[in-house]
C-alpha positions as CSV (number, residue, x, y, z in Angstrom):
1,X,138.8,168.3,219.2
2,X,140.4,169.7,216.1
3,X,138.8,172.5,214.0
4,X,139.5,172.7,210.2
5,X,138.1,175.4,208.0
6,X,137.5,174.3,204.4
7,X,137.5,177.0,201.8
8,X,137.3,176.4,198.0
9,X,136.9,178.3,194.8
10,X,137.5,181.8,195.9
11,X,137.9,183.0,192.2
12,X,139.6,186.3,193.0
13,X,139.1,188.4,189.9
14,X,135.6,187.2,189.5
15,X,134.7,187.3,193.2
16,X,131.9,188.7,195.3
17,X,134.0,191.6,196.7
18,X,131.3,192.8,199.1
19,X,131.4,189.5,200.9
20,X,135.2,189.1,201.3
21,X,135.4,190.9,204.7
22,X,132.5,189.0,206.1
23,X,134.1,185.7,204.9
24,X,137.4,186.7,206.5
25,X,135.7,187.7,209.8
26,X,133.8,184.3,209.9
27,X,137.0,182.3,209.2
28,X,139.0,184.1,211.8
29,X,136.1,183.8,214.3
30,X,136.2,180.0,213.9
31,X,139.6,179.9,215.6
32,X,140.6,176.9,213.5
33,X,143.6,174.8,214.0
34,X,144.1,174.8,210.2
35,X,142.5,176.4,207.2
36,X,142.5,174.2,204.0
37,X,141.9,175.9,200.6
38,X,141.2,173.4,197.8
39,X,142.0,175.4,194.8
40,X,140.7,178.1,192.4
41,X,142.0,180.9,194.5
42,X,142.0,183.0,191.3
43,X,139.7,183.2,188.3
44,X,142.3,183.1,185.5
45,X,145.7,182.8,187.2
46,X,146.7,186.4,186.5
47,X,149.2,188.3,188.6
48,X,146.7,190.9,189.7
49,X,144.3,188.1,190.8
50,X,147.0,186.4,192.7
51,X,147.8,189.7,194.4
52,X,144.2,189.9,195.6
53,X,144.2,186.3,196.7
54,X,147.5,186.6,198.6
55,X,146.4,189.7,200.4
56,X,143.2,188.0,201.5
57,X,144.8,184.8,202.6
58,X,147.6,186.7,204.5
59,X,144.9,188.0,206.8
60,X,143.8,184.6,207.9
61,X,145.0,184.1,211.5
62,X,145.2,180.3,211.5
63,X,147.8,178.1,209.9
64,X,147.0,177.7,206.2
65,X,147.5,175.2,203.4
66,X,146.5,175.7,199.8
67,X,146.5,173.4,196.8
68,X,146.0,174.6,193.2
69,X,142.8,174.4,191.1
70,X,142.4,174.4,187.3
71,X,141.7,178.2,187.3
72,X,145.0,178.8,189.0
73,X,146.9,178.2,185.8
74,X,146.5,180.8,182.9
75,X,143.8,179.8,180.4
76,X,144.7,182.0,177.4
77,X,148.5,182.5,177.9
78,X,149.4,179.2,176.4
79,X,153.2,179.3,176.6
80,X,153.0,179.9,180.4
81,X,150.1,177.4,180.8
82,X,152.2,174.6,179.2
83,X,155.7,175.6,180.2
84,X,155.4,177.1,183.7
85,X,151.7,176.6,184.7
86,X,152.3,177.0,188.5
87,X,154.7,180.0,188.4
88,X,152.1,182.5,189.5
89,X,150.8,180.2,192.3
90,X,154.3,179.6,193.6
91,X,155.2,183.3,193.6
92,X,152.1,184.3,195.4
93,X,151.3,181.4,197.7
94,X,154.5,179.4,198.1
95,X,156.4,176.7,196.3
96,X,154.7,173.6,197.7
97,X,151.8,172.3,195.4
98,X,151.2,169.2,197.7
99,X,151.6,170.4,201.3
100,X,151.0,168.2,204.3
101,X,149.9,169.6,207.7
102,X,149.3,168.1,211.1
103,X,146.7,169.6,213.4
104,X,146.3,167.8,216.6
105,X,145.0,164.3,215.8
106,X,144.3,165.2,212.2
107,X,146.7,164.9,209.3
108,X,145.9,166.7,206.0
109,X,147.7,165.6,202.8
110,X,147.4,167.9,199.8
111,X,147.3,166.7,196.2
112,X,147.7,168.7,193.0
113,X,145.0,167.4,190.6
114,X,145.4,170.1,188.0
115,X,146.1,169.0,184.4
116,X,147.5,172.1,182.5
117,X,146.7,170.3,179.2
118,X,143.0,170.2,180.0
119,X,140.7,173.1,180.7
120,X,138.7,171.6,183.5
121,X,139.2,167.9,183.9
122,X,141.6,166.9,186.6
123,X,144.2,164.1,186.8
124,X,145.7,161.9,189.5
125,X,149.3,161.6,188.5
126,X,151.4,158.5,188.4
127,X,152.8,157.9,191.8
128,X,150.5,160.3,193.6
129,X,148.3,157.6,195.2
130,X,151.3,155.8,196.6
131,X,152.8,159.1,197.9
132,X,149.5,159.8,199.7
133,X,149.2,156.3,201.1
134,X,152.8,156.5,202.4
135,X,152.0,159.8,204.2
136,X,149.0,158.5,206.1
137,X,149.2,158.4,209.9
138,X,147.6,155.3,211.4
139,X,147.0,157.1,214.6
140,X,145.3,160.2,213.1
141,X,142.2,161.2,211.2
142,X,143.6,161.3,207.7
143,X,142.2,163.9,205.2
144,X,143.2,164.2,201.6
145,X,142.7,167.7,200.1
146,X,142.6,168.3,196.3
147,X,140.6,170.5,193.9
148,X,138.8,167.9,191.7
149,X,136.4,165.5,193.3
150,X,137.2,161.8,193.2
151,X,133.5,161.0,192.6
152,X,130.6,162.9,191.1
153,X,126.9,163.0,192.0
154,X,124.8,161.4,189.3
155,X,123.4,164.8,188.3
156,X,126.9,166.3,187.5
157,X,127.7,166.4,183.8
158,X,131.5,167.1,183.9
159,X,134.1,164.5,183.2
160,X,135.5,162.8,186.3
161,X,139.2,163.2,187.2
162,X,141.4,160.7,185.4
163,X,142.2,157.7,187.7
164,X,139.8,159.0,190.4
165,X,138.0,155.7,191.0
166,X,141.4,154.0,191.5
167,X,142.5,156.7,193.9
168,X,139.3,156.6,195.9
169,X,139.4,152.8,196.3
170,X,143.1,152.6,197.2
171,X,142.9,155.5,199.6
172,X,139.9,153.9,201.4
173,X,141.8,150.6,201.7
174,X,144.8,152.3,203.1
175,X,142.9,154.2,205.8
176,X,142.2,157.7,204.5
177,X,138.9,158.8,206.1
178,X,138.0,162.2,204.5
179,X,138.5,163.8,201.1
180,X,138.1,167.5,200.8
181,X,137.5,168.9,197.3
182,X,135.8,171.8,195.3
183,X,135.7,172.6,191.6
184,X,131.9,171.9,191.0
185,X,130.6,174.8,193.2
186,X,128.2,172.3,194.6
187,X,128.0,171.3,198.3
188,X,127.8,167.5,198.7
189,X,128.4,165.3,201.8
190,X,125.5,163.1,202.8
191,X,124.4,162.9,199.2
192,X,127.8,161.5,198.3
193,X,127.6,159.0,201.1
194,X,124.2,157.8,199.9
195,X,125.5,156.9,196.5
196,X,129.2,155.9,197.0
197,X,130.6,152.3,197.1
198,X,133.3,153.7,199.4
199,X,131.6,154.6,202.8
200,X,134.9,154.4,204.6
201,X,135.8,157.8,203.1
202,X,133.5,160.8,203.7
203,X,133.7,163.1,200.6
204,X,133.2,166.7,201.5
205,X,132.7,168.6,198.3
206,X,132.6,172.4,198.9
207,X,130.6,175.1,197.3
208,X,132.2,178.3,196.2
209,X,133.4,180.6,199.0
210,X,133.4,183.8,196.9
211,X,132.7,183.3,193.2
212,X,130.3,185.9,191.9
213,X,128.6,183.8,189.2
214,X,124.8,184.2,189.8
215,X,124.0,180.7,188.7
216,X,125.8,179.3,191.8
217,X,123.0,180.9,193.9
218,X,125.1,181.0,197.1
219,X,128.6,181.3,198.5
220,X,129.6,179.1,201.4
221,X,132.4,177.6,203.4
222,X,132.5,174.9,206.2
223,X,134.1,174.4,209.6
224,X,134.9,170.8,210.5
225,X,135.0,169.8,214.2
226,X,136.7,166.5,214.5
227,X,136.6,164.6,217.8
228,X,137.9,161.0,217.5
229,X,135.4,159.2,215.1
230,X,132.9,162.1,215.4
231,X,132.5,164.9,212.9
232,X,130.3,168.0,213.1
233,X,130.2,170.3,210.1
234,X,129.2,173.9,210.3
235,X,128.0,175.2,206.9
236,X,128.1,179.0,206.6
237,X,125.9,180.1,203.6
238,X,125.5,183.5,202.0
239,X,122.8,183.5,199.3
240,X,123.6,185.7,196.4
241,X,120.6,188.0,197.1
242,X,121.6,188.5,200.8
243,X,124.5,190.7,202.0
244,X,126.3,188.3,204.3
245,X,126.3,184.8,205.9
246,X,123.4,183.3,207.6
247,X,123.7,181.5,211.0
248,X,125.5,178.2,210.4
249,X,123.7,175.0,209.5
250,X,125.0,171.7,211.1
251,X,125.6,168.2,209.8
252,X,126.8,165.3,212.0
253,X,128.6,162.1,211.0
254,X,130.3,159.3,212.9
255,X,132.8,156.6,211.9
256,X,132.8,154.3,215.0
257,X,132.3,151.1,212.9
258,X,134.9,152.0,210.2
259,X,132.4,153.4,207.8
260,X,130.7,156.8,207.9
261,X,127.1,157.2,209.1
262,X,125.1,160.4,208.7
263,X,123.0,161.6,211.5
264,X,120.6,163.6,209.4
265,X,118.9,163.1,206.0
266,X,121.2,163.8,203.0
267,X,121.2,167.3,201.7
268,X,119.7,168.2,198.3
269,X,122.6,169.6,196.3
270,X,122.1,172.7,194.2
271,X,123.6,171.4,191.0
272,X,123.3,174.2,188.3
273,X,126.9,175.4,189.0
274,X,128.2,172.1,187.7
275,X,126.4,172.4,184.3
276,X,128.5,175.0,182.5
277,X,130.5,175.1,179.3
278,X,134.3,174.3,179.2
279,X,135.4,178.0,179.3
280,X,133.0,179.2,182.0
281,X,133.7,179.7,185.7
282,X,133.9,176.2,187.1
């Protein structure tokens, strides 16, 4: 069995500081084989925010991979945003924007979906789908990790990432089995499976691990336990009006037939975090 911790949307600089130690303790207690962070480690891509993020991530005891989010490039410093958008990310977290990691029988391939010329909307760049397909391991459970979802729930009012439908369809045909993403601050797994035309790929859309925006209503992260075609997910949830994380909730999925099947009713996503203006948190 392989254990993967999925964190997203930490938003250091606009984070719930009182929850950070509890989050770190839970993450380290999970004894994961790999921790995957799907972007927005900072709120505005500033050096002081990167320093906070790097200090936190350095205390994670498991192997770590991080891909950037749209908040990880400066919003208001336009020369840096357009000429060197990832300089702060690379200084604080390392040079690789599209890392790949192997953890037991699981392969995780990172993708940079950030478009510095857009405030929020993501992009799948030319050649990225082919690169990801070329990196898939036919003997492994293949996970693609990026910040922007490749599909949205019907209730979400943001623009979908450019070329996302093509990416999702081609990745499914090539044998990718899971996509990890964030960005919307809205947890969705079974609800995505209920509406998608691509049931060969389980889309795990994370809530925000630390953002302090009250309208998000809760912080959370997930632990994936992968055992062949079986997947158990632990959701660790900390409501905004509670001091720490509740005991985990569990979701179970299987892929024995080549498509994902949920073993519980679909969750009812809390969508308000996805309905914000262009210059707000998400």
